[in-house]
Every structure is written in structure tokens, then in C-alpha cells.
SEDO-847979 format. One record per atom (N, C-alpha, C): x, y negated, z negated; residue in three letters. Coordinates in steps of 0.1 Angstrom, whole numbers, padded with zeros to 4 digits, always signed. Atoms other than C-alpha are relative to their C-alpha. Layout:
XYZALA/...
END
This chain:
+0005-0015-0007MET/-0286-0490-0104MET/-0012+0002-0009MET/+0014-0005+0005ARG/-0320-0475-0110ARG/+0001+0016-0001ARG/+0000-0014+0003ILE/-0321-0441-0126ILE/-0011+0006-0004ILE/+0012-0006+0003LEU/-0347-0416-0127LEU/+0003+0013-0007LEU/-0002-0014+0005ILE/-0348-0384-0150ILE/-0014+0006+0000ILE/+0011-0008+0000THR/-0374-0358-0145THR/-0001+0008-0014THR/-0001-0008+0013GLY/-0386-0339-0176GLY/+0005-0010-0010GLY/-0006+0010+0007GLY/-0376-0371-0193GLY/-0005-0001-0014GLY/+0004+0001+0015THR/-0397-0366-0226THR/+0005+0012-0007THR/-0005-0014+0006GLY/-0379-0333-0233GLY/+0012-0006-0009GLY/-0010+0001+0009SER/-0350-0330-0258SER/+0011-0006+0006SER/-0010+0007-0008PHE/-0325-0336-0232PHE/-0002-0015+0004PHE/+0005+0013-0004GLY/-0343-0365-0217GLY/+0000-0012-0011GLY/-0001+0010+0012GLN/-0347-0384-0251GLN/+0014-0004-0002GLN/-0013+0004+0003LYS/-0312-0382-0258LYS/+0007-0008+0011LYS/-0005+0006-0012PHE/-0302-0391-0223PHE/-0006-0015+0000PHE/+0004+0015+0002THR/-0324-0421-0225THR/+0007-0010-0009THR/-0006+0006+0011GLN/-0310-0431-0258GLN/+0015-0006+0004GLN/-0014+0002-0006GLN/-0275-0430-0243GLN/+0001-0010+0011GLN/-0001+0008-0013ILE/-0282-0447-0210ILE/-0004-0014-0002ILE/+0006+0015+0002LEU/-0301-0478-0223LEU/+0013-0005-0011LEU/-0009+0007+0010ARG/-0273-0483-0252ARG/+0013-0002+0009ARG/-0014+0001-0006THR/-0242-0477-0228THR/-0001-0007+0013THR/-0001+0003-0015LEU/-0250-0481-0190LEU/-0008-0013+0002LEU/+0012+0011-0005LYS/-0279-0507-0191LYS/-0003-0003+0013LYS/+0002+0002-0012PRO/-0291-0500-0160PRO/-0012-0010+0005PRO/+0012+0009-0003ALA/-0315-0522-0139ALA/-0014+0006-0004ALA/+0012-0008+0006GLN/-0342-0495-0146GLN/+0002+0013-0003GLN/-0001-0012+0005LEU/-0344-0465-0163LEU/-0016+0006+0001LEU/+0015-0006-0002ILE/-0378-0441-0152ILE/+0002+0013-0005ILE/+0003-0013+0006VAL/-0389-0414-0174VAL/-0011+0007+0007VAL/+0010-0009-0009TYR/-0408-0390-0151TYR/-0003+0013-0007TYR/+0004-0014+0005SER/-0428-0363-0168SER/-0014-0001+0000SER/+0012-0002+0000ARG/-0462-0350-0171ARG/-0008+0000-0011ARG/+0007+0002+0012ASP/-0471-0353-0206ASP/-0003-0015-0008ASP/+0004+0013+0004GLU/-0489-0385-0215GLU/+0001-0003-0015GLU/-0003+0001+0014LEU/-0487-0379-0253LEU/+0014-0002-0004LEU/-0013+0001+0004LYS/-0451-0373-0254LYS/+0006-0014+0005LYS/-0003+0014-0007GLN/-0446-0405-0230GLN/-0003-0011-0011GLN/+0006+0010+0008PHE/-0467-0425-0255PHE/+0009+0000-0016PHE/-0010+0000+0011GLN/-0445-0413-0286GLN/+0015-0005+0002GLN/-0012+0007-0005MET/-0415-0420-0268MET/+0002-0016+0002MET/+0001+0015-0002ARG/-0425-0455-0260ARG/+0001-0005-0016ARG/-0002+0005+0014GLN/-0429-0459-0299GLN/+0015-0002-0003GLN/-0016+0001+0004GLU/-0391-0452-0302GLU/+0005-0010+0009GLU/-0007+0009-0008PHE/-0382-0474-0272PHE/-0010-0010+0003PHE/+0009+0010-0003PRO/-0406-0503-0275PRO/+0003-0009+0012PRO/-0002+0007-0012LEU/-0413-0525-0244LEU/+0007-0014-0003LEU/-0006+0013+0004SER/-0400-0557-0263SER/+0015+0002+0001SER/-0014+0000+0003ALA/-0365-0541-0268ALA/+0004+0009+0014ALA/-0003-0008-0012CYS/-0365-0519-0235CYS/-0007-0003+0011CYS/+0006+0004-0013ARG/-0378-0539-0207ARG/+0002+0007+0013ARG/-0004-0007-0014ASN/-0359-0519-0181ASN/-0005+0015-0001ASN/+0004-0013+0001LEU/-0374-0487-0194LEU/-0014+0001+0006LEU/+0013-0002-0006ARG/-0405-0473-0173ARG/-0003+0014-0002ARG/+0006-0012+0002PHE/-0426-0444-0178PHE/-0009+0004+0013PHE/+0008-0004-0011PHE/-0441-0425-0150PHE/-0005+0014+0000PHE/+0006-0012+0001LEU/-0466-0398-0153LEU/+0000+0007+0014LEU/-0002-0008-0012GLY/-0461-0370-0128GLY/+0004+0014-0002GLY/-0006-0010+0001ASP/-0453-0336-0121ASP/+0010+0005+0011ASP/-0011-0003-0012VAL/-0422-0321-0099VAL/-0009+0009+0011VAL/+0010-0009-0011ARG/-0450-0298-0082ARG/-0005-0011+0010ARG/+0006+0008-0009ASP/-0465-0329-0068ASP/+0009-0009+0008ASP/-0011+0005-0010ARG/-0445-0339-0037ARG/-0003-0016+0002ARG/+0002+0015+0000GLU/-0464-0372-0031GLU/+0003-0009-0011GLU/-0004+0009+0013ARG/-0460-0383-0066ARG/+0015-0002+0000ARG/-0015+0003-0002LEU/-0423-0379-0062LEU/+0004-0011+0008LEU/-0003+0010-0010TYR/-0421-0400-0031TYR/-0002-0013-0005TYR/+0000+0013+0005ARG/-0436-0428-0049ARG/+0008-0003-0010ARG/-0008+0003+0012ALA/-0416-0424-0081ALA/+0016-0003+0005ALA/-0011+0002-0006PHE/-0385-0423-0059PHE/+0006-0012+0008PHE/+0001+0011-0009ASP/-0390-0454-0042ASP/+0010-0010-0008ASP/-0011+0009+0004GLY/-0358-0477-0047GLY/+0008+0006-0011GLY/-0007-0006+0010VAL/-0341-0451-0071VAL/+0014+0004+0004VAL/-0014-0005-0005ASP/-0303-0448-0068ASP/+0005+0016-0006ASP/-0005-0014+0006VAL/-0297-0416-0091VAL/-0012+0007-0007VAL/+0010-0009+0005VAL/-0320-0387-0100VAL/+0008+0011-0009VAL/-0003-0012+0009VAL/-0315-0364-0132VAL/-0011+0009-0001VAL/+0011-0009-0001HIS/-0333-0334-0126HIS/+0000+0011-0013HIS/+0002-0009+0010ALA/-0342-0319-0160ALA/-0013+0006-0003ALA/+0013-0006+0001ALA/-0377-0307-0156ALA/-0001+0014+0004ALA/+0001-0014-0002ALA/-0383-0270-0159ALA/-0009+0008-0009ALA/+0004-0008+0010LEU/-0402-0242-0174LEU/+0010+0009-0005LEU/-0010-0007+0004LYS/-0377-0225-0195LYS/-0001+0011-0010LYS/+0003-0011+0010GLN/-0391-0202-0220GLN/+0000+0015+0008GLN/-0003-0013-0005VAL/-0378-0167-0210VAL/-0014+0008+0000VAL/+0011-0009+0000PRO/-0408-0146-0223PRO/-0013-0006+0009PRO/+0010+0007-0006ALA/-0433-0173-0210ALA/+0000+0003+0017ALA/-0002-0003-0013ALA/-0419-0169-0176ALA/+0000+0013+0006ALA/+0003-0013-0004GLU/-0419-0132-0175GLU/-0016+0003+0000GLU/+0016-0001-0003TYR/-0457-0134-0181TYR/-0007-0009+0008TYR/+0004+0008-0010ASN/-0464-0161-0159ASN/+0009-0004+0010ASN/-0010+0001-0011PRO/-0440-0157-0129PRO/+0000-0011+0010PRO/+0001+0008-0012LEU/-0456-0177-0103LEU/-0003-0016-0007LEU/-0002+0013+0005GLU/-0459-0208-0126GLU/+0015-0004+0000GLU/-0014+0004-0002ALA/-0422-0208-0130ALA/+0006-0002+0012ALA/-0003+0002-0014ILE/-0417-0203-0094ILE/-0004-0015+0005ILE/+0004+0012-0005LYS/-0438-0233-0087LYS/+0007-0012-0005LYS/-0008+0011+0006THR/-0420-0255-0110THR/+0016-0002+0002THR/-0013-0002-0001ASN/-0385-0244-0109ASN/+0006+0001+0013ASN/-0006-0002-0015ILE/-0382-0235-0072ILE/-0008-0010+0009ILE/+0006+0009-0010LEU/-0409-0253-0053LEU/+0002-0015-0005LEU/-0002+0013+0007GLY/-0404-0283-0076GLY/+0013-0004+0003GLY/-0012+0003-0005ALA/-0367-0283-0068ALA/+0001-0004+0015ALA/+0001+0003-0015ALA/-0375-0282-0031ALA/-0007-0014+0003ALA/+0007+0014+0002ASN/-0398-0315-0038ASN/+0010-0009-0002ASN/-0008+0011+0008ILE/-0371-0333-0057ILE/+0010-0003+0012ILE/-0009+0002-0012ILE/-0347-0326-0025ILE/-0006-0008+0011ILE/+0008+0008-0013ASP/-0373-0337+0002ASP/+0001-0017-0005ASP/+0003+0014+0003ALA/-0382-0369-0017ALA/+0013-0008-0002ALA/-0012+0006+0002ALA/-0345-0377-0026ALA/+0005-0005+0012ALA/-0005+0003-0015ILE/-0336-0375+0011ILE/-0006-0010+0005ILE/+0008+0008-0009ASP/-0364-0392+0025ASP/+0001-0015-0006ASP/-0001+0014+0006ARG/-0361-0422-0002ARG/+0014-0004+0001ARG/-0016+0005+0001ASN/-0322-0425+0002ASN/+0003-0002-0014ASN/-0007+0000+0012VAL/-0315-0416-0032VAL/+0015+0002+0001VAL/-0015-0003-0003LYS/-0276-0417-0035LYS/+0002+0012-0005LYS/-0005-0012+0007LYS/-0270-0390-0060LYS/-0011+0007-0008LYS/+0009-0007+0011VAL/-0291-0361-0076VAL/+0008+0011-0008VAL/-0006-0008+0006ILE/-0277-0341-0103ILE/-0011+0009-0006ILE/+0011-0009+0008ALA/-0298-0309-0117ALA/+0007+0007-0010ALA/-0005-0008+0011LEU/-0296-0292-0149LEU/-0002+0015+0003LEU/+0001-0014-0001SER/-0292-0256-0148SER/+0003+0008-0013SER/+0000-0010+0011THR/-0286-0227-0173THR/+0009+0011+0002THR/-0008-0014-0001ASP/-0262-0198-0181ASP/-0009+0011+0004ASP/+0008-0011-0004LYS/-0292-0176-0173LYS/-0001+0001+0014LYS/-0001-0001-0015ALA/-0287-0184-0136ALA/+0011+0008+0005ALA/-0009-0009-0004ALA/-0255-0165-0134ALA/-0004+0015-0002ALA/+0001-0015+0002ASN/-0261-0128-0128ASN/-0013+0001-0008ASN/+0015+0001+0008PRO/-0300-0133-0137PRO/-0005+0014-0001PRO/+0010-0015+0003ILE/-0321-0104-0153ILE/-0014-0006-0002ILE/+0015+0004+0004ASN/-0351-0126-0161ASN/-0004-0010+0011ASN/+0005+0010-0009LEU/-0372-0146-0141LEU/+0002-0012-0001LEU/-0005+0014+0001TYR/-0364-0179-0154TYR/+0015-0001+0004TYR/-0014+0001-0005GLY/-0325-0173-0147GLY/-0001+0002+0017GLY/-0001-0002-0015ALA/-0336-0161-0111ALA/-0006-0011+0007ALA/+0006+0014-0005THR/-0357-0193-0106THR/+0012-0011+0000THR/-0010+0011+0002LYS/-0329-0214-0117LYS/+0012+0003+0009LYS/-0011-0005-0014LEU/-0302-0195-0094LEU/-0005-0008+0012LEU/+0006+0005-0011CYS/-0326-0201-0066CYS/+0000-0017+0001CYS/-0003+0014+0002SER/-0328-0237-0077SER/+0012-0006+0003SER/-0014+0004-0001ASP/-0290-0241-0079ASP/+0004+0001+0015ASP/-0003-0001-0014LYS/-0289-0227-0043LYS/-0006-0011+0009LYS/+0008+0010-0010LEU/-0313-0251-0029LEU/+0008-0014-0002LEU/-0009+0012+0003PHE/-0293-0281-0046PHE/+0012-0001+0008PHE/-0014+0000-0007VAL/-0260-0271-0031VAL/-0002+0002+0015VAL/+0004+0001-0015ALA/-0276-0264+0003ALA/-0003-0013+0005ALA/+0004+0013-0002ALA/-0292-0296+0002ALA/+0009-0012+0005ALA/-0009+0008-0003ASN/-0261-0314+0009ASN/+0003+0000+0015ASN/-0002-0001-0013ALA/-0259-0300+0044ALA/-0014-0005+0006ALA/+0011+0004-0004TYR/-0297-0304+0048TYR/-0004-0014+0000TYR/+0003+0014-0001SER/-0296-0341+0043SER/+0004-0006+0013SER/-0005+0003-0013GLY/-0280-0344+0077GLY/+0007-0015-0002GLY/-0008+0011+0003ASN/-0272-0381+0080ASN/-0002-0010-0009ASN/+0004+0008+0011HIS/-0286-0394+0050HIS/+0012+0001-0009HIS/-0012+0000+0009GLN/-0260-0402+0022GLN/-0003+0006-0014GLN/+0002-0006+0015THR/-0277-0382-0006THR/+0007+0011-0002THR/-0008-0011+0005ARG/-0256-0360-0026ARG/-0007+0007-0012ARG/+0007-0009+0011PHE/-0266-0330-0048PHE/+0010+0008-0006PHE/-0011-0010+0005SER/-0245-0313-0073SER/-0010+0006-0015SER/+0008-0008+0012VAL/-0256-0290-0104VAL/+0009+0001-0013VAL/-0007-0003+0013VAL/-0246-0289-0141VAL/-0006+0013-0005VAL/+0003-0013+0007ARG/-0247-0255-0157ARG/+0006+0003-0014ARG/-0008-0003+0014TYR/-0242-0249-0196TYR/-0010+0008-0007TYR/+0007-0009+0011GLY/-0255-0228-0225GLY/-0012-0005-0007GLY/+0012+0006+0008ASN/-0283-0231-0250ASN/+0005-0013-0008ASN/-0003+0014+0005VAL/-0286-0267-0263VAL/-0004+0002-0017VAL/+0003-0001+0015VAL/-0285-0268-0304VAL/-0012-0008-0002VAL/+0010+0008+0007GLY/-0317-0278-0319GLY/-0010-0005+0011GLY/+0010+0002-0011SER/-0337-0280-0285SER/-0012+0007-0003SER/+0011-0007+0003ARG/-0373-0270-0285ARG/+0000+0015+0004ARG/+0000-0014-0002GLY/-0376-0231-0287GLY/+0013+0007+0000GLY/-0013-0008+0004SER/-0338-0226-0296SER/-0001+0007-0012SER/-0002-0010+0010VAL/-0325-0202-0319VAL/+0000-0006-0014VAL/-0001+0007+0013ILE/-0316-0226-0349ILE/-0012-0003-0007ILE/+0013+0003+0006PRO/-0349-0242-0354PRO/-0010+0014-0002PRO/+0006-0011+0004TYR/-0364-0208-0351TYR/+0004+0007-0011TYR/-0007-0005+0013PHE/-0342-0194-0379PHE/-0006-0007-0012PHE/+0005+0008+0012LEU/-0351-0223-0400LEU/-0014+0000-0003LEU/+0013+0001+0003ALA/-0387-0220-0396ALA/-0004+0015-0008ALA/+0003-0012+0005GLN/-0385-0183-0406GLN/+0006+0002-0015GLN/-0010+0000+0012ARG/-0361-0190-0436ARG/-0010+0001-0013ARG/+0008+0001+0013ALA/-0388-0196-0462ALA/-0007+0014-0003ALA/+0007-0012+0004SER/-0403-0161-0457SER/+0010+0009-0005SER/-0010-0011+0004GLY/-0370-0143-0467GLY/+0005+0009+0011GLY/-0004-0011-0011VAL/-0366-0124-0432VAL/+0003-0009+0011VAL/-0005+0006-0012LEU/-0348-0136-0402LEU/-0001+0012+0012LEU/+0001-0011-0009THR/-0358-0116-0370THR/+0011-0002+0010THR/-0012-0001-0010ILE/-0329-0105-0347ILE/-0003+0008+0011ILE/+0002-0009-0009THR/-0334-0090-0314THR/+0012+0012+0001THR/-0012-0011-0001ASP/-0299-0072-0312ASP/+0012-0007-0008ASP/-0011+0005+0009ALA/-0269-0075-0337ALA/+0012-0004+0008ALA/-0014+0002-0010ARG/-0243-0075-0306ARG/-0002-0014+0006ARG/+0005+0013-0008MET/-0260-0107-0292MET/+0010-0012-0002MET/-0007+0012-0002THR/-0238-0137-0283THR/-0006-0011+0010THR/+0007+0013-0009ARG/-0247-0172-0267ARG/+0011-0011-0002ARG/-0007+0014+0000PHE/-0229-0203-0257PHE/-0008-0008-0007PHE/+0008+0011+0004LEU/-0239-0234-0276LEU/+0006-0013+0003LEU/-0004+0013-0003ILE/-0237-0270-0267ILE/-0010-0010-0008ILE/+0009+0008+0005THR/-0250-0299-0286THR/-0008-0011+0010THR/+0006+0009-0010LEU/-0274-0324-0269LEU/+0009-0013+0004LEU/-0009+0013-0004GLN/-0249-0353-0271GLN/+0010+0005+0009GLN/-0011-0006-0008GLN/-0223-0329-0256GLN/-0006+0001+0015GLN/+0007-0002-0014GLY/-0248-0322-0228GLY/-0003-0012+0007GLY/+0001+0014-0004VAL/-0254-0358-0222VAL/+0011-0005+0006VAL/-0013+0005-0004ASP/-0218-0367-0220ASP/+0005+0007+0012ASP/-0004-0010-0011PHE/-0211-0338-0197PHE/-0007-0004+0014PHE/+0007+0004-0012VAL/-0239-0348-0173VAL/+0003-0014+0005VAL/-0004+0014-0006LEU/-0228-0385-0171LEU/+0014-0001+0004LEU/-0015-0001-0005ARG/-0191-0375-0166ARG/-0002+0007+0015ARG/+0002-0007-0013CYS/-0202-0351-0136CYS/-0007-0008+0009CYS/+0005+0009-0010MET/-0225-0378-0122MET/+0009-0009+0005MET/-0011+0009-0006GLU/-0195-0401-0117GLU/+0009+0006+0008GLU/-0010-0009-0007MET/-0171-0374-0105MET/-0006+0008+0013MET/+0006-0009-0012MET/-0194-0355-0080MET/+0000-0005+0014MET/+0000+0002-0014GLN/-0188-0352-0045GLN/-0014+0006+0008GLN/+0011-0007-0006GLY/-0220-0331-0037GLY/+0005+0016+0003GLY/-0002-0015-0002GLY/-0223-0293-0037GLY/+0008+0008-0012GLY/-0005-0007+0011GLU/-0203-0285-0069GLU/-0011+0005-0011GLU/+0010-0003+0011ILE/-0219-0266-0099ILE/+0012-0001-0010ILE/-0009+0003+0011PHE/-0199-0279-0131PHE/-0006+0007-0012PHE/+0002-0007+0010VAL/-0197-0257-0160VAL/+0010-0005-0011VAL/-0010+0005+0012PRO/-0182-0270-0194PRO/+0003+0011-0007PRO/-0006-0009+0009LYS/-0160-0253-0216LYS/-0005-0001-0013LYS/+0006+0000+0011ILE/-0180-0246-0247ILE/+0002+0012-0007ILE/-0002-0013+0008PRO/-0178-0222-0278PRO/-0011+0010+0000PRO/+0006-0010+0001SER/-0195-0190-0283SER/-0005+0002-0015SER/+0001-0003+0013VAL/-0213-0178-0314VAL/-0008+0014+0001VAL/+0009-0013+0000LYS/-0229-0144-0326LYS/-0013-0004-0007LYS/+0015+0005+0005VAL/-0266-0148-0333VAL/+0001+0006-0016VAL/+0000-0006+0013THR/-0259-0126-0365THR/+0007-0011-0010THR/-0010+0009+0008ASP/-0233-0153-0378ASP/-0010-0011-0002ASP/+0010+0012+0003LEU/-0260-0181-0373LEU/-0010+0005-0009LEU/+0010-0006+0010ALA/-0286-0160-0392ALA/+0006+0000-0014ALA/-0007-0002+0014ARG/-0262-0155-0420ARG/+0002-0013-0006ARG/-0001+0013+0006ILE/-0255-0192-0422ILE/-0014-0007-0004ILE/+0014+0004+0001VAL/-0292-0202-0418VAL/-0005+0004-0014VAL/+0005-0007+0011GLY/-0303-0179-0444GLY/+0007+0009-0007GLY/-0010-0010+0005PRO/-0275-0164-0465PRO/-0008+0009-0010PRO/+0005-0009+0008ASN/-0301-0149-0488ASN/-0012+0007+0006ASN/+0010-0003-0007CYS/-0325-0138-0462CYS/+0005+0015+0007CYS/-0003-0013-0006LYS/-0327-0102-0447LYS/-0001-0001+0016LYS/-0002+0002-0014GLN/-0319-0098-0412GLN/-0007+0014+0005GLN/+0009-0012-0006GLU/-0346-0076-0393GLU/+0003+0001+0015GLU/-0001-0001-0015LEU/-0339-0062-0358LEU/-0013+0004+0003LEU/+0013-0001-0005ILE/-0368-0063-0337ILE/+0000+0006+0015ILE/-0003-0005-0014GLY/-0352-0052-0302GLY/-0002-0011+0009GLY/-0001+0009-0008ILE/-0345-0072-0273ILE/-0014-0003+0008ILE/+0013+0006-0006ARG/-0374-0093-0257ARG/+0000+0001+0015ARG/-0002+0000-0014PRO/-0383-0090-0220PRO/+0007-0012+0005PRO/-0009+0006-0005GLY/-0357-0104-0199GLY/+0012-0007-0008GLY/-0010+0004+0007GLU/-0333-0111-0225GLU/+0013+0007+0002GLU/-0015-0005-0003LYS/-0295-0106-0221LYS/+0007+0002-0013LYS/-0009-0003+0011LEU/-0269-0093-0248LEU/+0008-0011+0000LEU/-0010+0012-0002HIS/-0244-0119-0235HIS/-0004-0009+0013HIS/+0001+0009-0012GLU/-0244-0149-0212GLU/+0011-0002+0007GLU/-0011+0003-0010VAL/-0223-0155-0182VAL/-0004-0015+0007VAL/+0003+0012-0009MET/-0218-0190-0167MET/+0008+0000+0012MET/-0006-0001-0013VAL/-0191-0181-0142VAL/+0002+0014+0003VAL/+0000-0017-0002SER/-0195-0144-0126SER/+0014+0001+0006SER/-0013-0004-0008GLN/-0166-0127-0111GLN/+0000-0004+0016GLN/+0001+0003-0015ASP/-0181-0133-0076ASP/+0002-0016+0002ASP/-0001+0017+0000ASP/-0182-0172-0084ASP/+0014-0004-0004ASP/-0015+0004+0003ALA/-0147-0171-0097ALA/+0008-0003+0011ALA/-0008+0001-0011ARG/-0133-0167-0063ARG/-0001-0014+0004ARG/+0000+0013-0005LEU/-0145-0202-0056LEU/-0001-0010-0011LEU/+0001+0011+0011THR/-0139-0219-0088THR/+0013-0004-0004THR/-0012+0007+0007LEU/-0114-0245-0102LEU/-0001+0000-0014LEU/+0000+0000+0014GLU/-0105-0245-0138GLU/+0008-0011-0003GLU/-0007+0009+0007THR/-0095-0277-0157THR/+0001+0001-0014THR/-0001+0000+0013ASN/-0087-0283-0192ASN/-0013+0002-0009ASN/+0014-0002+0007ASP/-0124-0285-0201ASP/-0012+0002+0006ASP/+0011-0006-0008MET/-0145-0273-0174MET/+0003+0010+0012MET/-0001-0008-0013PHE/-0150-0251-0144PHE/-0008-0006+0010PHE/+0008+0006-0010ILE/-0161-0264-0110ILE/-0001+0011+0011ILE/+0005-0011-0007ILE/-0179-0238-0090ILE/-0002-0006+0015ILE/+0001+0008-0012GLN/-0172-0250-0052GLN/-0008+0008+0010GLN/+0009-0006-0009PRO/-0197-0243-0025PRO/+0008+0007+0012PRO/-0006-0008-0011THR/-0190-0219+0006THR/-0004-0007+0013THR/+0004+0007-0013HIS/-0208-0243+0032HIS/+0011-0008+0008HIS/-0009+0007-0008ASP/-0190-0259+0060ASP/+0004-0013-0002ASP/-0001+0014+0003TYR/-0196-0293+0049TYR/+0013-0003-0012TYR/-0010+0002+0011TRP/-0172-0286+0019TRP/+0016+0000+0003TRP/-0012-0005-0002THR/-0141-0276+0037THR/+0011-0011+0000THR/-0009+0010+0002HIS/-0127-0310+0039HIS/+0005-0007-0012HIS/-0002+0007+0013LYS/-0127-0318+0003LYS/+0010+0010-0007LYS/-0009-0008+0008ASP/-0099-0308-0017ASP/+0001-0005-0016ASP/-0001+0004+0015TYR/-0104-0310-0054TYR/+0014+0004-0008TYR/-0013+0000+0008LYS/-0070-0297-0064LYS/+0008-0011+0000LYS/-0008+0012-0001LYS/-0055-0330-0053LYS/-0007-0009-0009LYS/+0006+0011+0006SER/-0082-0351-0068SER/-0002+0002-0015SER/+0000-0004+0014LEU/-0084-0331-0102LEU/+0015+0004-0005LEU/-0014-0004+0006LYS/-0051-0334-0120LYS/+0000+0013-0008LYS/+0000-0013+0007GLY/-0042-0300-0134GLY/-0009+0011+0002GLY/+0009-0011-0003SER/-0069-0279-0119SER/+0007+0010+0007SER/-0007-0012-0001ARG/-0060-0245-0111ARG/-0013+0010+0005ARG/+0010-0008-0003PRO/-0079-0217-0092PRO/-0001+0013-0010PRO/+0003-0010+0010CYS/-0094-0190-0114CYS/+0005+0014+0007CYS/-0008-0012-0004PRO/-0076-0157-0112PRO/-0012+0012+0004PRO/+0007-0012-0008ASP/-0092-0125-0093ASP/-0005+0007-0014ASP/+0006-0009+0011GLY/-0116-0105-0117GLY/-0005-0010-0013GLY/+0003+0010+0010PHE/-0121-0138-0140PHE/-0015-0001-0001PHE/+0014+0003+0005SER/-0155-0142-0156SER/-0002-0010-0012SER/+0003+0009+0015TYR/-0167-0169-0183TYR/-0013+0005-0005TYR/+0012-0007+0007ALA/-0190-0150-0205ALA/+0002-0003-0015ALA/+0001+0005+0014SER/-0202-0155-0241SER/+0007+0009-0009SER/-0007-0010+0007ASP/-0187-0123-0254ASP/+0014+0000+0001ASP/-0013-0001-0002THR/-0153-0127-0239THR/+0006-0014-0001THR/-0003+0013-0001ASN/-0150-0165-0244ASN/+0012+0000-0011ASN/-0010+0003+0011THR/-0117-0177-0262THR/-0004-0009-0012THR/+0003+0007+0008ALA/-0135-0202-0281ALA/-0014+0003-0008ALA/+0013-0004+0006TRP/-0159-0194-0309TRP/-0001-0008-0014TRP/+0003+0007+0012LEU/-0176-0214-0337LEU/+0003+0007-0013LEU/-0003-0006+0013ASN/-0165-0208-0372ASN/-0011-0003-0011ASN/+0012+0002+0008ASP/-0186-0208-0402ASP/-0002-0015-0005ASP/+0001+0015+0002ARG/-0179-0245-0410ARG/-0008-0007+0010ARG/+0006+0009-0011GLN/-0187-0258-0376GLN/-0015+0005+0001GLN/+0014-0004-0001ILE/-0220-0235-0377ILE/-0009-0008-0010ILE/+0005+0008+0011VAL/-0228-0252-0411VAL/-0004-0013+0004VAL/+0003+0014-0004GLU/-0226-0286-0396GLU/-0009-0001+0011GLU/+0011-0002-0009LEU/-0246-0275-0366LEU/-0014+0000-0006LEU/+0014-0004+0006VAL/-0274-0263-0387VAL/-0005-0011-0009VAL/+0002+0013+0006ALA/-0273-0294-0410ALA/-0005-0011+0008ALA/+0003+0011-0010GLN/-0275-0316-0381GLN/-0015+0003+0006GLN/+0014-0005-0007VAL/-0306-0296-0365VAL/-0011-0003-0012VAL/+0010+0001+0012GLU/-0323-0294-0401GLU/-0003-0016-0002GLU/+0002+0014+0002LYS/-0320-0333-0404LYS/-0011-0007+0009LYS/+0012+0006-0010HIS/-0343-0339-0374HIS/-0012+0009+0003HIS/+0011-0011-0001LEU/-0367-0310-0379LEU/-0013-0009-0004LEU/+0013+0007+0004PRO/-0405-0325-0379PRO/-0003+0004-0015PRO/+0004-0001+0013PRO/-0420-0328-0413PRO/-0006+0012-0004PRO/+0008-0012+0002ASP/-0442-0297-0411ASP/+0009+0012+0000ASP/-0009-0011-0003MET/-0412-0275-0405MET/+0005+0007-0015MET/-0003-0007+0013PRO/-0407-0249-0437PRO/+0015-0002-0002PRO/-0013+0002+0003LYS/-0375-0257-0454LYS/+0003+0006-0014LYS/-0002-0008+0011ALA/-0358-0237-0482ALA/+0015-0002-0005ALA/-0013+0004+0006GLY/-0326-0258-0494GLY/+0008-0002+0012GLY/-0010+0004-0009GLU/-0297-0268-0476GLU/+0009+0013+0006GLU/-0009-0011-0003PRO/-0275-0243-0456PRO/+0013+0000-0008PRO/-0010-0002+0010LYS/-0246-0230-0478LYS/+0011+0006+0010LYS/-0012-0005-0006PHE/-0210-0224-0466PHE/+0005+0015-0005PHE/-0005-0015+0005ILE/-0199-0186-0466ILE/+0010+0002+0009ILE/-0013-0004-0008ALA/-0166-0177-0457ALA/-0001+0015+0008ALA/-0001-0013-0007SER/-0160-0150-0429SER/+0007+0010-0008SER/-0007-0011+0004THR/-0152-0116-0438THR/+0009+0007+0009THR/
END
């Protein structure tokens, strides 16, 4: 099997590459991204002498012709490339649209015309009931990938989506942000009520690989993951720091949703995930209730949101996550001792 990952030099892409090379041993793994420096740095971690099946391909998802060249002979595409910083997307809306929406359309066309077998696209909790431009572009992208199963016509290419929450320790995420602020003695919080879903990079990679295997085309897969209060994260990262409220940033939500009430009518629940089924005609012959043992429809009025989630991280779990993130911080990141366990009150 030949696998290509777009945005492959990002946090997810590097962890994905590590796992794929170690466990699946594909005929070829292609890292497609636009940053030559990150590709150079990644090659130092995965040297050619030890990873002869790893190839780096410079290119942008905005470049349709480049994608056609890159997808030649590829069996599976994992689409992880995106502009994902919420404030940056609010300030540069057309740039987010070009990458997240038009880039998705290019991925679809290239995959169909190059006879790629499977495409699985990474989405975000911000795509459900979006209030910011990033979430809106990812919702549009999700819709494109779901509809692409009908658009592919007589081709065998199948498209599915994986939607999950904030990735622990990824670039721009909250824990590294708090760790960078800790030495100053003040951690800035936009709103004390704020909650978020959290998932580790390893959990994200494992979930994508599982969905890649089980996908039929058209599903949006949502893992069951824990929630956390942002104030609890701040308390664990900086127990001696002052928490300063600065107000919600442009496009920011108090709480995140991964399955909305409207989506719930189409959603099956299993022990560890939700599967949002498409409404398109091509899906009517598929019966996930039979193929997924123990699956059940979500009840009317159900939603899967970070503030009403039944699973929450406790202090000890937060401490472990913070320690894991701090262990992999770049050397120039400010540090102020190890995070300490503080019992909940």
C-alpha cells in the first residue's frame, strides 16, 4: 500500500509517520507539505538509510496540478493540511478559504482522477455549529468530502471524515501556551467557564487508522474523549500563578460541540465513538447497525458537547498530560519547575 499524508510535517503528521513506519510498513509513505525546512528537519528524524519507503513531496493543497502528480499510484490519502488558528483565520478569511475549502476540492478531484482508493480527512470540533471562520471552512470541507462519494461516479474512491477535539501539545494549543506563560507568574484565560475536548496525538493517530480500516465512505467519525475546564488546566500548569481573565477572542466559543442535535438524528453510537451517517441516496443500502456490533441510534435532542460530556479529566490525568507535553517542549521554551498535583476541591 502507498499512503500519502497532506500537512505531513505538522504535529499529527509526524506522529502518524512514526506509527505507520513502525507498524504498517507500507510500500511507500509520502509526506506532502509546503515547508521545506520542516521536511528537512523531519528527514533528520527519519533518515533515508533507515526509512527507504519514506518520501517527501513539496507542494500546497491549493496547487491542483501538484496534487495530481503527488497522487499518482497512491492508495490512501490522509488529509491533515489546514490553516487552523482561529484568530488568524478571522483576520485572513480568504487565505483560510483557499486552503481549507478550495484545497479540499482539489484533494477530491485529484483523488478521483488518480484512482485513490480511500481518502480520510481530519476535521475539528469547531466544524459543528461553527461561529468562527475556521469552523465554517472545515464544515464546508466536511460537506465536500461526504458528497464526494456521489461525485466520484463510477470511480471506486471513497471519502470519510474524522472529527475530534483539541490535540494535547499540538502547535498553538492551550497547554504549551500556559507553559510558556508560567515563568511570568500570570496565565491569561479568556473566560472562566470555558471547556474543551482533549485528545492526545497518539489517540488521534490510532483513531484515524481504525476509521481508515472500517470506513465505507460518507461517515463522519467522532471519538468519545474527555472534557476539561480551562481553569483546571491553568491551575495544574501554574499552581502559584495568577489567572487573569482577558475576554473571549474573535471567533472563540465557550464550549465545543462534536455532534449537534441536528446531526444526532443521523448518528449511531458505539461504546467508544459516534458515527454521523450521510443523508445522500448512495448511503441508503448501507446498514451500520448490523456491521457495528452494539451500535445504537442517538436519542432525539442529543448533542455531544464539551460542557455536558459525561467524561472529564481529573487532576491526576491533567498532571500526566502536562508532564507529557513539557517533556517534548523545544529547548527555548520557558520552564518553571515540574507541574504539581493539587487535589480537587
